[in-house]
C-alpha positions in Angstrom: 132.0 -14.5 -105.0 135.2 -14.3 -107.3 134.2 -14.8 -110.8 136.5 -17.9 -110.9 134.3 -19.0 -108.5 130.8 -18.5 -110.2 129.0 -20.7 -112.3 129.1 -20.5 -116.0 126.3 -19.6 -117.9 125.7 -23.4 -119.3 125.4 -24.4 -115.6 122.6 -21.9 -115.2 121.2 -22.8 -118.3 121.6 -26.8 -117.5 119.8 -26.2 -114.0 117.1 -24.3 -116.1 116.3 -27.3 -118.4 116.7 -29.6 -115.0 113.5 -27.5 -114.2 111.9 -28.1 -116.8 112.6 -31.7 -117.2 111.3 -32.4 -113.1 107.8 -30.2 -113.8 107.3 -32.6 -116.9 107.6 -35.5 -114.6 105.9 -34.2 -111.5 102.9 -33.3 -114.3 103.1 -36.9 -115.7 103.2 -38.6 -111.7 99.9 -36.5 -110.7 98.2 -37.5 -114.0 98.7 -41.1 -112.9 99.0 -40.8 -109.6 97.1 -43.5 -107.8 95.6 -41.7 -104.8 95.7 -38.6 -102.4 98.9 -39.8 -100.8 100.6 -41.2 -103.9 104.4 -41.4 -103.2 105.5 -41.1 -106.9 103.6 -37.7 -106.7 105.1 -36.9 -103.2 109.0 -38.0 -104.7 108.1 -35.8 -107.8 107.2 -33.2 -105.9 110.5 -33.0 -103.7 112.7 -33.5 -107.3 111.2 -30.4 -108.7 111.7 -28.3 -105.4 115.4 -29.5 -105.2 115.5 -28.7 -109.1 114.1 -25.1 -108.4 116.3 -24.3 -105.8 119.5 -25.5 -107.8 118.7 -23.1 -110.2 117.8 -20.1 -108.0 121.4 -20.6 -106.4 123.0 -20.7 -110.0 121.1 -17.9 -111.3 121.6 -15.9 -108.7 125.2 -16.8 -107.9 125.9 -16.1 -111.9 123.4 -13.3 -112.4 122.2 -11.8 -109.4 118.5 -12.2 -109.9 116.1 -14.6 -108.6 112.7 -16.3 -108.9 109.7 -15.8 -107.9 108.8 -19.7 -107.3 108.9 -20.6 -103.2 108.0 -24.2 -102.8 106.9 -25.1 -99.1 107.9 -28.4 -97.1 110.2 -30.3 -99.3 112.2 -32.8 -98.4 115.8 -30.4 -98.5 116.0 -31.3 -94.4 116.3 -35.1 -95.0 119.8 -37.1 -96.1 119.7 -39.1 -99.1 117.9 -42.5 -98.3 120.6 -45.5 -97.4 118.2 -47.7 -96.5 117.1 -51.0 -97.6 115.5 -51.2 -100.7 113.4 -53.8 -99.2 112.6 -53.1 -95.9 111.5 -56.4 -93.7 110.1 -53.7 -90.7 109.0 -50.4 -90.8 108.6 -47.3 -87.7 105.6 -45.2 -88.3 106.0 -41.9 -86.6 103.4 -39.4 -86.1 103.1 -35.8 -84.8 99.9 -33.6 -84.4 99.7 -30.0 -83.0 96.7 -28.5 -81.9 95.4 -25.6 -80.2 93.0 -25.6 -77.0 90.1 -23.3 -78.3 87.5 -24.4 -76.5 88.4 -25.0 -72.6 84.7 -25.7 -71.8 83.7 -28.1 -74.8 87.4 -29.9 -74.2 86.4 -29.9 -69.8 82.6 -30.9 -70.8 83.5 -34.0 -73.6 86.5 -35.4 -70.4 83.7 -35.4 -67.6 81.2 -37.3 -69.9 83.7 -40.1 -70.6 84.6 -40.1 -66.6 81.0 -40.1 -65.8 80.7 -43.0 -68.2 83.5 -44.9 -67.4 82.6 -44.5 -63.8 79.7 -43.1 -62.3 80.7 -40.0 -61.7 82.7 -37.3 -62.3 86.1 -36.7 -60.5 89.3 -34.0 -60.3 90.7 -35.3 -63.1 88.5 -33.9 -66.2 88.3 -30.9 -63.9 91.7 -29.5 -65.3 93.0 -29.1 -68.8 95.8 -31.3 -68.6 93.3 -33.6 -67.3 90.7 -33.6 -69.5 93.4 -34.1 -72.1 94.5 -37.4 -70.7 91.1 -38.9 -70.3 90.2 -38.0 -74.3 93.7 -38.8 -75.2 93.4 -42.8 -73.5 90.0 -43.5 -74.2 90.4 -42.6 -78.3 92.6 -43.0 -80.6 94.6 -40.3 -81.8 93.1 -41.2 -85.2 89.4 -40.9 -84.0 90.7 -37.8 -82.6 92.4 -36.0 -85.7 88.5 -36.6 -86.9 86.9 -35.8 -84.7 89.0 -32.6 -82.8 86.4 -29.8 -83.1 84.2 -31.5 -80.4 86.7 -31.9 -78.0 87.5 -28.0 -78.3 90.7 -28.3 -80.1 92.5 -26.7 -83.2 94.4 -28.4 -85.6 97.7 -27.2 -86.6 100.8 -29.0 -88.7 101.1 -32.7 -88.3 104.0 -34.9 -90.3 104.2 -38.6 -90.8 107.2 -40.2 -91.7 107.8 -44.1 -92.5 111.1 -45.5 -91.4 112.9 -48.7 -92.7 113.9 -51.0 -90.1 115.9 -54.5 -90.8 113.7 -56.1 -88.3 110.9 -55.6 -85.7 112.7 -54.4 -82.3 111.9 -56.4 -79.3 108.8 -56.1 -77.4 109.5 -52.8 -74.8 113.0 -51.7 -76.6 112.5 -48.5 -77.2 109.4 -47.1 -75.2 111.4 -45.2 -72.6 112.9 -43.1 -75.6 110.8 -43.9 -77.9 111.7 -40.9 -80.3 115.7 -40.5 -79.7 117.1 -43.6 -82.4 115.9 -42.7 -86.0 118.2 -42.5 -88.5 117.4 -39.7 -91.3 119.1 -41.7 -93.6 116.2 -44.5 -92.9 113.7 -42.3 -93.3 111.7 -43.8 -96.7 108.6 -41.2 -97.1 107.0 -38.6 -95.5 104.1 -36.7 -95.3 103.4 -32.9 -94.3 99.9 -30.7 -93.4 99.8 -27.3 -92.7 98.6 -24.1 -93.3 101.1 -22.8 -95.7 100.1 -25.3 -98.3 96.6 -24.2 -98.1 95.1 -22.0 -100.8 93.7 -18.5 -99.7 90.1 -19.8 -99.6 89.0 -16.6 -98.7 89.8 -14.5 -101.4 88.7 -16.9 -104.2 88.3 -15.6 -107.6 88.1 -11.9 -106.4 85.5 -12.9 -104.3 85.9 -11.2 -100.6 84.3 -12.2 -97.5 81.2 -9.9 -98.2 80.7 -11.1 -101.4 80.4 -14.8 -100.3 77.9 -14.0 -97.5 75.7 -11.9 -100.0 75.8 -15.4 -102.3 75.0 -17.2 -99.2 72.2 -15.2 -98.2 70.9 -15.3 -102.4 71.2 -18.9 -102.2 69.2 -18.9 -99.0 66.6 -17.1 -100.5 66.4 -18.9 -103.3 65.9 -22.5 -101.8 63.3 -20.6 -99.4 61.5 -19.9 -102.2 62.0 -22.8 -104.3 60.5 -24.8 -100.7 57.5 -22.6 -101.1 57.1 -22.8 -104.7 57.4 -27.1 -104.4 54.9 -26.6 -100.7 51.9 -24.6 -102.8 52.5 -27.2 -105.8 51.2 -29.9 -103.7 48.7 -28.0 -102.1 47.0 -27.9 -104.9 48.0 -31.1 -106.1 46.1 -31.9 -102.8 42.7 -29.9 -103.7 42.6 -31.4 -107.2 42.4 -35.1 -105.5 40.1 -33.9 -103.4 37.4 -32.6 -106.0 38.2 -35.1 -108.3 36.6 -37.7 -105.2 
């Protein structure tokens, strides 16, 4: 990059100030959050991510330095929203990924459903793809999400997009191609869930797996001791009552 194209020191400083402002706004939104999926927090998160990325780029262009910050899952791929401020209709797009980790459990659940519905198990429940068809036909997607382990599934990434529309489509209008008419500039908000957002729960405050097992064992022994003490105390009370009689 030529010297003429490089950002000025003042531009880098302004970008740093923008990050500080975005940090304050994000913290304020978190402190005032109204629930787990508060859109104000989500919006502040994306503003902070955009400000941090802009600062990182300017810092690199000017000083050949980078920041240690990496904020995953920001809405950088979406263009600015140009939809109506007060939408008359909404479309909610949901994608959830699963891995089939216990095929036998999946098949067993499908066979139970099939036997209950048709008084016998048929060929459909004998294959994984047939079992999936039975279970997703029997249960709502949200119920499968909450009970996925019962069906031998393991959760992967998921995303939910809310898009604005001027009016509700006619019945059956988009069923043949349900995902081909989405305008990214009408996405009101989106909520993503992924393992990349999760903290490393296997090493919290220096506690590794072996230490955690020892803690669990000690807690179990303590619980057993407490149960034994309670039982002994109850026996002694019963003996006193008998003696009083």
